[in-house]
C-alpha positions as CSV (number, residue, x, y, z in Angstrom):
1,M,-10.5,45.7,52.0
2,K,-13.2,44.0,50.0
3,K,-12.7,46.1,46.8
4,S,-8.8,45.3,47.1
5,S,-9.4,41.4,47.3
6,Q,-12.0,41.7,44.2
7,K,-9.2,43.9,42.6
8,T,-6.7,41.3,43.1
9,T,-8.9,38.5,42.1
10,N,-9.8,40.4,38.8
11,S,-6.1,41.1,38.0
12,K,-5.5,37.4,38.6
13,S,-8.1,36.4,36.0
14,Q,-7.0,39.1,33.4
15,F,-3.4,37.8,33.9
16,Q,-4.7,34.1,33.5
17,L,-6.6,35.1,30.5
18,R,-3.8,36.7,29.0
19,T,-1.6,33.4,29.6
20,I,-4.1,31.4,27.9
21,L,-4.3,33.5,24.9
22,E,-0.7,33.8,24.6
23,T,-0.3,30.0,25.1
24,S,-3.0,29.2,22.8
25,R,-1.2,31.2,20.0
26,L,1.9,29.6,20.5
27,L,0.3,26.3,20.6
28,I,-1.9,26.5,17.6
29,E,1.1,27.7,15.4
30,S,3.4,24.8,16.7
31,R,3.6,21.4,14.9
32,D,6.2,20.0,17.4
33,T,4.5,17.7,20.0
34,D,7.7,17.9,22.3
35,L,7.3,21.8,22.3
36,I,3.7,21.7,23.0
37,L,4.0,19.1,25.9
38,D,7.2,21.0,27.3
39,N,5.0,24.5,27.3
40,L,2.0,23.0,28.8
41,L,3.9,21.2,31.9
42,D,6.0,24.3,32.6
43,I,3.5,26.9,32.3
44,T,0.9,24.8,34.5
45,M,3.5,23.9,37.0
46,G,5.1,27.5,37.0
47,K,1.8,29.4,37.3
48,M,0.2,27.1,40.1
49,L,3.7,26.8,41.7
50,V,3.5,23.0,41.7
51,P,6.8,21.1,42.2
52,R,5.5,17.5,40.6
53,G,3.9,17.2,37.3
54,A,3.8,14.7,34.6
55,V,2.1,14.1,31.0
56,L,0.7,10.6,30.3
57,L,0.0,9.9,26.7
58,Y,-2.2,7.2,25.8
59,E,-0.9,4.2,23.5
60,P,-4.1,2.4,22.2
61,D,-1.9,-0.4,20.9
62,Q,-0.5,-1.1,24.2
63,R,-3.6,-0.1,26.0
64,A,-1.6,1.7,28.5
65,Y,-0.2,5.0,29.1
66,K,3.5,6.4,28.4
67,V,5.1,8.8,30.7
68,T,5.9,11.4,28.3
69,R,6.9,14.3,30.6
70,V,7.9,14.0,34.3
71,K,9.2,16.8,36.7
72,G,9.8,16.3,40.4
73,K,11.3,13.2,42.4
74,A,9.4,10.6,40.5
75,T,9.3,6.9,40.7
76,V,8.8,6.6,37.1
77,Q,10.8,7.7,34.3
78,E,10.2,9.1,30.7
79,G,9.3,6.3,28.4
80,D,7.8,4.0,31.1
81,Q,4.4,2.6,30.3
82,I,1.8,2.5,33.3
83,T,-1.6,1.5,33.6
84,L,-4.2,3.6,35.6
85,P,-6.9,2.3,38.2
86,W,-9.6,3.5,35.8
87,K,-10.7,3.0,32.5
88,S,-10.8,6.2,30.1
89,N,-14.2,5.6,29.1
90,Q,-15.4,5.6,32.7
91,Y,-14.1,9.0,33.3
92,Q,-15.0,11.4,30.7
93,Q,-14.9,14.4,32.7
94,N,-12.1,16.9,32.1
95,V,-10.7,16.9,35.7
96,I,-10.3,13.6,37.6
97,D,-9.6,13.5,41.3
98,P,-8.7,9.9,42.3
99,A,-9.5,10.8,46.0
100,A,-13.1,11.9,45.0
101,Y,-13.7,8.2,43.8
102,D,-12.1,6.6,46.6
103,I,-9.6,4.6,44.4
104,P,-5.8,4.2,44.9
105,H,-3.6,7.1,43.8
106,P,-1.3,6.1,40.7
107,E,2.3,6.0,42.4
108,L,4.2,8.3,40.2
109,F,6.1,10.4,42.8
110,I,8.1,9.6,46.1
111,G,6.3,10.2,48.9
112,K,2.4,11.2,49.2
113,N,0.7,10.9,45.8
114,R,-2.0,13.5,45.9
115,G,-2.9,15.4,42.8
116,L,-5.4,15.9,40.0
117,F,-5.4,14.4,36.4
118,F,-6.6,16.9,33.6
119,N,-7.8,14.8,30.6
120,L,-6.2,15.8,27.4
121,K,-9.0,14.9,24.9
122,T,-10.4,16.3,21.6
123,S,-14.2,16.1,20.5
124,S,-13.5,12.4,19.3
125,H,-10.2,11.2,20.9
126,H,-8.6,10.5,24.3
127,L,-4.9,11.6,24.2
128,G,-3.8,11.2,27.7
129,Y,-3.6,13.4,31.0
130,L,-1.6,16.2,32.4
131,Y,-0.9,15.3,36.1
132,L,-0.4,18.2,38.6
133,G,0.4,17.3,42.4
134,R,-0.1,19.7,45.3
135,K,1.5,23.1,45.6
136,G,4.5,23.7,47.1
137,D,2.8,24.7,50.3
138,D,0.9,21.4,50.3
139,G,-1.9,23.5,49.2
140,V,-4.7,22.2,46.8
141,L,-5.7,24.3,43.4
142,N,-8.8,26.5,44.0
143,D,-11.8,26.4,41.5
144,Q,-10.2,29.3,39.5
145,E,-6.9,27.6,39.1
146,I,-8.5,24.1,38.2
147,E,-10.6,25.9,35.5
148,F,-7.0,27.8,34.2
149,V,-5.5,24.5,33.8
150,E,-8.3,22.8,32.6
151,S,-8.5,25.5,29.8
152,L,-4.9,25.0,28.7
153,S,-5.2,21.3,28.6
154,I,-8.2,21.6,26.3
155,I,-6.2,24.0,23.9
156,S,-2.8,21.6,24.5
157,A,-5.0,18.5,23.5
158,A,-6.0,20.1,20.0
159,A,-2.6,21.2,19.4
160,I,-1.0,17.7,20.2
161,S,-3.7,16.1,18.0
162,N,-2.8,18.5,15.4
163,S,0.8,18.0,15.4
164,M,0.5,14.1,15.8
165,M,-1.6,14.3,12.6
166,F,1.1,16.5,10.8
167,S,3.7,14.2,11.6
168,E,1.6,11.3,10.3
169,M,1.1,13.0,7.4
170,R,4.8,13.7,6.7
171,A,5.5,10.0,7.4
172,V,2.9,9.1,4.8
173,N,4.2,11.5,2.4
174,R,7.8,10.0,3.0
175,R,6.6,6.5,2.2
176,L,4.6,7.8,-0.9
177,D,8.1,9.6,-2.0
178,R,9.8,6.3,-1.4
179,R,7.4,4.3,-3.4
180,V,7.3,6.6,-6.2
181,N,11.1,6.6,-6.2
182,E,10.9,2.8,-6.6
183,L,8.2,2.9,-9.1
184,N,10.7,5.0,-11.1
185,T,13.5,2.9,-10.6
186,L,11.4,-0.3,-11.5
187,F,10.1,1.5,-14.7
188,D,14.0,2.8,-15.8
189,L,15.1,-0.7,-15.0
190,S,12.4,-2.5,-17.1
191,K,13.7,-0.1,-20.0
192,D,17.1,-1.2,-19.3
193,F,16.6,-4.8,-19.1
194,S,14.5,-4.9,-22.2
195,M,17.6,-3.2,-24.1
196,T,20.0,-5.9,-23.3
197,V,20.3,-9.6,-24.1
198,N,23.3,-10.3,-21.7
199,P,22.1,-12.0,-18.6
200,K,25.3,-11.0,-16.7
201,E,24.6,-7.4,-17.2
202,I,21.0,-7.6,-16.3
203,A,22.3,-9.4,-13.1
204,G,24.8,-6.8,-12.3
205,T,22.2,-4.1,-12.9
206,F,20.1,-5.7,-10.7
207,K,22.8,-6.0,-8.0
208,F,23.7,-2.4,-7.7
209,A,20.0,-1.2,-7.8
210,L,19.3,-3.5,-4.8
211,L,22.4,-2.5,-2.8
212,A,21.6,1.2,-3.4
213,H,17.9,0.9,-2.3
214,L,18.1,-1.5,0.5
215,L,21.6,-0.5,2.0
216,V,22.5,-4.1,2.5
217,R,26.2,-5.2,2.4
218,K,25.7,-8.8,1.3
219,F,23.5,-10.4,-1.2
220,F,23.3,-13.1,-3.7
221,L,21.0,-14.2,-6.8
222,L,20.5,-18.0,-7.1
223,F,19.1,-18.9,-10.3
224,L,17.7,-21.9,-11.9
225,I,18.6,-22.5,-15.6
226,N,16.8,-25.5,-17.4
227,D,16.3,-27.5,-14.2
228,E,20.1,-27.8,-13.8
229,S,21.9,-27.2,-10.4
230,P,21.0,-23.5,-9.0
231,K,23.9,-21.0,-9.9
232,I,24.8,-17.9,-8.4
233,M,24.0,-15.5,-11.1
234,S,25.3,-12.2,-9.1
235,S,26.7,-11.6,-5.5
236,S,28.3,-8.9,-3.5
237,G,30.1,-9.0,0.0
238,L,30.4,-13.0,0.3
239,T,33.1,-14.5,2.2
240,R,32.8,-17.4,0.2
241,M,30.6,-19.2,-2.6
242,P,27.9,-21.9,-1.5
243,T,28.8,-25.3,-2.4
244,A,26.4,-27.3,-4.9
245,K,24.4,-28.9,-2.1
246,E,24.2,-25.4,-0.2
247,R,22.8,-23.9,-3.5
248,R,20.1,-26.8,-3.8
249,D,19.3,-26.7,-0.1
250,I,18.8,-22.9,-0.2
251,F,16.6,-23.2,-3.4
252,D,14.3,-25.9,-1.8
253,L,13.7,-24.0,1.2
254,P,9.8,-23.4,1.3
255,K,8.0,-19.9,1.7
256,E,8.1,-17.0,-0.6
257,I,9.6,-14.8,1.9
258,L,11.7,-16.5,4.5
259,R,13.6,-14.9,7.8
260,V,16.4,-17.5,8.2
261,Q,15.9,-19.1,11.4
262,P,18.9,-20.3,13.6
263,H,18.5,-24.1,12.6
264,Q,18.5,-23.1,8.9
265,K,22.0,-21.3,9.3
266,K,23.3,-24.4,11.3
267,S,22.0,-26.9,8.5
268,I,23.6,-24.4,5.7
269,P,26.7,-23.1,6.8
270,F,27.2,-20.5,4.2
271,L,24.0,-18.5,5.4
272,N,25.6,-18.1,8.9
273,E,29.1,-17.2,7.5
274,N,27.7,-14.5,5.3
275,D,25.0,-13.2,7.9
276,I,22.4,-13.9,5.4
277,A,19.0,-12.7,7.1
278,I,16.3,-12.9,4.3
279,L,15.5,-15.3,1.3
280,V,13.1,-14.1,-1.1
281,A,12.0,-16.6,-3.7
282,L,11.2,-15.2,-7.2
283,Q,8.7,-17.2,-9.5
284,L,7.9,-17.4,-13.2
285,Q,4.5,-18.6,-14.1
286,G,4.1,-20.4,-10.7
287,D,7.4,-22.1,-10.7
288,K,10.5,-21.1,-8.4
289,I,13.2,-19.9,-10.7
290,A,15.4,-18.0,-8.3
291,V,16.3,-16.8,-4.9
292,V,17.6,-13.6,-3.6
293,G,19.4,-13.6,-0.1
294,V,20.3,-10.4,1.6
295,S,22.0,-9.4,4.8
296,E,20.5,-7.1,7.2
297,K,20.9,-3.3,6.5
298,A,24.0,-1.9,7.1
299,N,22.5,0.9,9.2
300,H,20.9,-2.3,11.4
301,Q,17.5,-1.1,10.7
302,P,15.1,-4.0,10.1
303,L,13.9,-4.5,6.5
304,S,10.3,-3.2,6.0
305,E,7.3,-4.7,4.3
306,S,7.9,-2.0,1.5
307,N,11.6,-3.2,1.2
308,F,10.3,-6.8,0.8
309,N,7.8,-5.4,-1.9
310,F,10.5,-3.5,-3.7
311,L,13.0,-6.4,-3.5
312,Q,10.2,-8.7,-5.0
313,S,9.1,-6.5,-7.7
314,L,12.7,-5.7,-8.7
315,G,13.8,-9.5,-8.3
316,N,10.8,-10.6,-10.6
317,L,11.4,-7.9,-13.1
318,A,15.1,-8.9,-13.4
319,V,14.4,-12.8,-13.2
320,L,11.9,-12.3,-15.9
321,S,14.2,-10.4,-18.2
322,I,17.3,-12.9,-17.4
323,Q,14.9,-15.8,-18.4
324,K,13.8,-14.0,-21.6
325,T,17.5,-13.4,-22.4
326,I,18.5,-16.9,-21.8
327,L,15.6,-18.6,-23.8
328,L,16.0,-16.3,-26.5
329,K,19.6,-17.2,-27.1
330,E,18.7,-20.8,-27.1
331,H,15.9,-20.6,-29.6
332,I,17.8,-18.2,-31.9
333,E,20.1,-21.3,-32.5
334,K,16.9,-23.2,-33.7
335,E,14.1,-21.3,-35.2
336,R,14.8,-17.6,-34.1
337,L,11.6,-15.8,-35.0
338,E,8.8,-18.7,-34.1
339,K,10.7,-19.4,-30.8
340,E,10.9,-15.8,-29.9
341,L,7.0,-15.3,-30.1
342,V,6.5,-18.7,-28.1
343,I,8.5,-17.0,-25.5
344,A,7.2,-13.7,-25.3
345,Q,3.7,-15.8,-25.4
346,N,4.5,-17.7,-22.3
347,I,5.9,-14.6,-20.5
348,Q,2.9,-12.6,-21.1
349,K,0.6,-15.4,-19.9
350,G,2.5,-15.5,-16.6
351,L,1.5,-11.8,-15.9
352,Y,-2.2,-13.0,-15.9
353,P,-3.3,-14.4,-12.6
354,G,-3.0,-18.1,-12.6
355,T,-6.2,-18.6,-11.0
356,I,-9.1,-16.2,-10.1
357,P,-9.1,-15.6,-6.2
358,K,-12.4,-16.2,-4.7
359,I,-14.4,-12.9,-4.2
360,P,-17.4,-12.9,-1.6
361,T,-20.6,-12.1,-3.2
362,L,-19.1,-12.1,-6.8
363,S,-18.8,-15.1,-9.2
364,V,-16.1,-14.2,-11.8
365,A,-14.6,-15.6,-15.1
366,A,-11.9,-14.1,-17.1
367,K,-10.2,-15.0,-20.4
368,N,-7.5,-13.7,-22.6
369,I,-7.2,-14.7,-26.5
370,P,-4.4,-13.2,-28.3
371,S,-4.9,-12.6,-32.0
372,Q,-1.0,-13.3,-32.6
373,H,1.3,-15.3,-30.3
374,V,1.8,-12.0,-28.3
375,G,-0.5,-9.5,-27.5
376,G,-1.1,-6.0,-25.8
377,D,-4.2,-6.8,-23.7
378,Y,-4.1,-7.0,-19.8
379,Y,-6.3,-8.1,-17.1
380,D,-5.8,-8.8,-13.2
381,I,-7.9,-9.6,-10.1
382,V,-5.6,-9.3,-6.9
383,Y,-6.5,-8.2,-3.4
384,S,-5.4,-5.0,-2.0
385,P,-3.6,-4.8,1.6
386,D,-7.1,-3.5,3.0
387,G,-8.9,-6.9,2.1
388,N,-10.8,-5.7,-0.9
389,P,-10.2,-7.1,-4.6
390,I,-8.9,-5.0,-7.3
391,I,-10.3,-5.8,-11.0
392,A,-8.3,-4.3,-13.7
393,I,-8.4,-4.5,-17.9
394,A,-6.3,-2.6,-20.2
395,D,-5.6,-2.6,-24.0
396,V,-2.0,-1.4,-25.2
397,T,-1.7,-0.1,-28.7
398,G,-0.1,-2.1,-31.2
399,K,0.9,-5.8,-31.0
400,G,3.9,-7.9,-30.6
401,F,6.9,-7.4,-28.3
402,S,6.7,-3.6,-27.7
403,A,3.0,-4.2,-26.7
404,A,3.7,-6.8,-24.6
405,L,6.4,-5.2,-22.6
406,L,4.4,-2.2,-22.1
407,M,1.7,-4.2,-20.9
408,A,4.3,-5.9,-18.2
409,N,5.6,-2.5,-17.2
410,L,1.7,-1.4,-16.4
411,Q,1.4,-4.8,-14.4
412,S,4.5,-4.2,-12.2
413,M,3.4,-0.5,-11.9
414,L,-0.2,-1.7,-10.7
415,H,1.3,-4.3,-8.1
416,V,4.1,-1.6,-6.8
417,L,1.1,0.8,-6.1
418,L,-1.2,-1.8,-4.6
419,P,0.2,-1.6,-1.1
420,V,0.3,2.3,-1.2
421,P,-2.5,3.9,0.7
422,I,-3.7,6.2,-1.9
423,S,-7.0,6.6,-3.8
424,L,-7.8,5.3,-7.4
425,S,-7.6,8.7,-8.6
426,E,-4.2,9.4,-7.4
427,A,-2.8,6.2,-8.4
428,T,-4.3,6.3,-11.9
429,G,-2.7,9.8,-12.2
430,R,0.9,8.6,-11.2
431,I,0.7,5.5,-13.7
432,N,-0.4,8.1,-16.6
433,N,2.7,10.2,-15.7
434,L,5.1,7.4,-15.7
435,I,3.5,6.1,-19.1
436,F,3.6,9.4,-20.8
437,Q,7.1,10.3,-19.5
438,N,8.9,7.0,-20.4
439,T,7.2,5.8,-23.6
440,P,7.1,6.7,-27.1
441,S,4.4,9.2,-28.3
442,D,2.5,6.5,-30.4
443,K,2.2,4.4,-27.3
444,F,-1.2,4.6,-25.3
445,I,-3.0,2.2,-23.1
446,T,-6.9,2.3,-22.6
447,F,-7.4,1.2,-18.8
448,F,-10.2,0.2,-16.7
449,W,-9.9,-0.6,-12.9
450,A,-12.3,-0.9,-9.8
451,K,-12.0,-1.9,-6.3
452,Y,-14.8,-3.8,-5.0
453,F,-15.8,-3.3,-1.3
454,H,-17.6,-6.5,-0.8
455,Q,-18.9,-5.6,2.8
456,E,-21.0,-3.1,1.3
457,N,-21.6,-4.5,-2.3
458,R,-20.1,-1.1,-3.7
459,L,-17.8,-0.8,-6.9
460,R,-15.5,2.1,-7.0
461,Y,-14.1,2.4,-10.6
462,I,-12.0,4.7,-13.0
463,N,-12.3,4.6,-16.8
464,A,-9.2,5.8,-18.7
465,G,-10.5,5.7,-22.1
466,H,-11.4,2.0,-22.2
467,N,-14.4,0.4,-23.8
468,P,-17.0,1.0,-21.2
469,P,-17.9,-2.2,-19.2
470,L,-21.5,-3.1,-19.4
471,L,-23.7,-3.4,-16.2
472,I,-26.9,-5.1,-16.8
473,R,-29.0,-5.0,-13.7
474,N,-31.3,-7.9,-12.4
475,G,-34.6,-7.6,-14.3
476,S,-33.6,-4.7,-16.7
477,D,-33.5,-5.0,-20.5
478,T,-30.7,-2.2,-21.0
479,A,-27.0,-1.9,-20.2
480,E,-25.6,0.7,-18.2
481,Q,-21.9,2.0,-19.2
482,L,-19.3,2.5,-16.6
483,D,-17.5,5.3,-18.5
484,E,-16.7,7.9,-16.1
485,G,-13.0,8.4,-15.5
486,G,-10.7,10.5,-17.6
487,M,-8.4,10.3,-20.7
488,I,-6.3,7.4,-22.2
489,L,-3.1,6.7,-20.3
490,G,0.2,8.0,-21.7
491,V,-1.5,10.9,-23.9
492,M,-0.3,13.7,-21.6
493,S,0.6,14.4,-18.2
494,T,-2.1,14.3,-15.5
495,S,-3.5,17.8,-15.1
496,T,-6.9,16.9,-13.9
497,P,-7.4,14.3,-11.4
498,Y,-9.4,11.0,-12.7
499,K,-12.9,10.9,-11.4
500,E,-13.8,8.1,-9.2
501,T,-17.4,6.8,-9.3
502,D,-19.3,4.5,-6.9
503,V,-22.0,2.2,-8.1
504,T,-24.0,-0.4,-5.9
505,L,-24.3,-3.9,-7.1
506,R,-27.3,-6.0,-6.3
507,T,-28.0,-9.7,-6.4
508,G,-28.3,-11.0,-10.3
509,D,-26.5,-7.9,-11.8
510,I,-23.9,-8.7,-14.4
511,L,-20.9,-6.9,-15.3
512,V,-19.0,-7.5,-18.3
513,C,-15.7,-5.9,-18.8
514,Y,-14.0,-6.4,-22.4
515,T,-11.6,-5.1,-24.9
516,D,-12.3,-3.9,-28.4
517,G,-11.2,-7.3,-29.8
518,V,-14.8,-8.2,-29.0
519,T,-16.7,-5.6,-30.5
520,E,-14.4,-4.8,-33.3
521,C,-13.9,-8.0,-34.9
522,F,-15.6,-8.3,-38.5
523,D,-17.6,-10.6,-40.7
524,K,-16.9,-11.4,-44.1
525,N,-18.6,-8.3,-45.5
526,G,-16.9,-6.0,-43.2
527,V,-19.6,-5.4,-40.9
528,E,-18.8,-4.8,-37.2
529,Y,-19.8,-7.2,-34.4
530,G,-20.4,-4.2,-32.2
531,E,-21.7,-3.4,-28.8
532,E,-25.4,-4.1,-29.5
533,R,-24.8,-7.7,-30.5
534,L,-22.7,-8.1,-27.3
535,T,-25.4,-6.8,-25.2
536,E,-28.0,-9.2,-26.9
537,T,-25.6,-12.1,-26.4
538,I,-25.3,-11.3,-22.8
539,M,-29.2,-11.0,-22.4
540,S,-29.7,-14.4,-24.0
541,V,-27.5,-16.2,-21.3
542,R,-28.1,-13.7,-18.3
543,D,-29.4,-16.8,-16.1
544,E,-26.1,-18.9,-16.8
545,S,-22.9,-18.8,-14.7
546,P,-20.2,-16.3,-15.6
547,E,-18.1,-19.1,-17.2
548,E,-21.1,-19.8,-19.6
549,I,-21.6,-16.6,-20.3
550,L,-18.4,-15.9,-21.1
551,D,-17.9,-18.9,-23.4
552,E,-21.0,-17.9,-25.3
553,I,-19.7,-14.4,-25.9
554,V,-16.4,-16.2,-27.3
555,D,-18.6,-18.6,-29.5
556,Q,-20.8,-15.8,-31.0
557,V,-17.5,-13.8,-31.7
558,N,-15.9,-16.8,-33.5
559,R,-18.6,-17.7,-35.5
560,F,-19.4,-14.0,-36.6
561,S,-15.8,-13.4,-37.5
562,N,-15.3,-16.8,-38.9
563,N,-12.6,-17.5,-36.5
564,R,-10.4,-14.6,-37.6
565,L,-9.9,-12.2,-34.6
566,S,-8.3,-9.1,-35.9
567,D,-7.2,-8.0,-32.4
568,D,-6.8,-9.4,-29.0
569,L,-9.9,-10.7,-27.0
570,T,-10.0,-10.1,-23.7
571,L,-13.1,-10.6,-21.1
572,I,-14.0,-10.5,-17.6
573,V,-17.5,-11.8,-16.7
574,I,-18.7,-10.9,-13.1
575,K,-22.1,-11.9,-11.6
576,V,-23.2,-10.7,-8.3
577,T,-24.4,-14.0,-6.3
């Protein structure tokens, strides 16, 4: 009799082991969270002969548990949120029996709730619980059965974590694909805009691009020309056009992005009659020049932050192009060549940051001096969504309109990629591919950019063939060169990832970023100013502020070249405070 009982126990253990092995193989190969949860609940309830079971997944944002699966006569439904009478960090063991802790049993099912909670956790995260009630004959699970369910819970938790990670990766990839598609669209449109001088054609192209990407049914572009009354430049689906007063009231509404409120729809009937939900102000050189209004999406999905970023980028590109063509036509009637250059110079200045944002632990000064009316140098200092500033400087080959337009495209690409959660290396590779694919073979860009993690005083940079910025350590008599990165942008498609390099900045360190207009200017005898003279100039005023260091460099270059710059001059001077 004893041998028979032992044989039965061994047979049951082997059966449970086979079940665990088969289940683990199924779960490891699955990337479907629903399949994993269904299998976990079906197998454990079936093997243990338990009529009541549920899976509760933890939602950190809500600090509650979501009833993801439930079987049996329950008081809760799938999708409900519940709280448990204990905190997850207080009960880290794999199996929780509420009765053992003398706490109320969560009321999940009709009648008596007496069961065990099996912790679904990985080595680093608590995912939730598998709940199993008592057996059909009101019996409790024995130690061997608990161990069996516990093993399945551990395997399932790992599978659930992997499937969630895979789902998130797919979602991230979809977002990246959308951003890349938007970036390609902006790049293509910038070329189309630059090839036409007809504002209506630009506005029409803008309309169709917006409708196609945002899936909205109604839209309008309100444009201000020469401080006159704002006019509707383009529209779609409107039941009527706004009156002159309504146009002015819309234009005068505050905020860069505004979700239209009920009281605004009441005061401006045009917005209510056309179901306009979002208004986006577009600026040129700090002045509001246009307003785009759109309805909600046709599929009733809310407009996302990504939609807003695309709308702003597309709108700014179209508005800049429309403004350029309007001004161009006006000035052709007067002094065509001179006025065209002035317009282009003003547009280019608008692409530079109006004021340098404050950066913790850093003092920054920057300046651009074009050698002609328009130039191909570019710099930017802007915060990324994670709260860390991006510092960029670039030099486009050539001068004039072609260089300025390529510079504008680079600025658009940088700002579109800024919210995308990818590394500097991947972003640089994508920018390089777009420039290589969409520009003539004789157009290149030297480019340096860096992200400053101000809480760690750490600078992560990539140098794409640009003049290496000079890092002068506090107390040092030599300059380090930040030259790691990769090839110039636009030479060939990205085959090898651009290399990211981190450097730690300390109090008193000075970083000078510059374009070749600084070091490649010449005196009357044809002698080049050079990097050595630049380093000496910085050393001579190293104790001064960034503004004073920058002014001294500009003064020295002007005296050396007799105020005859052969190329654009751009400087960013940074001092660790």
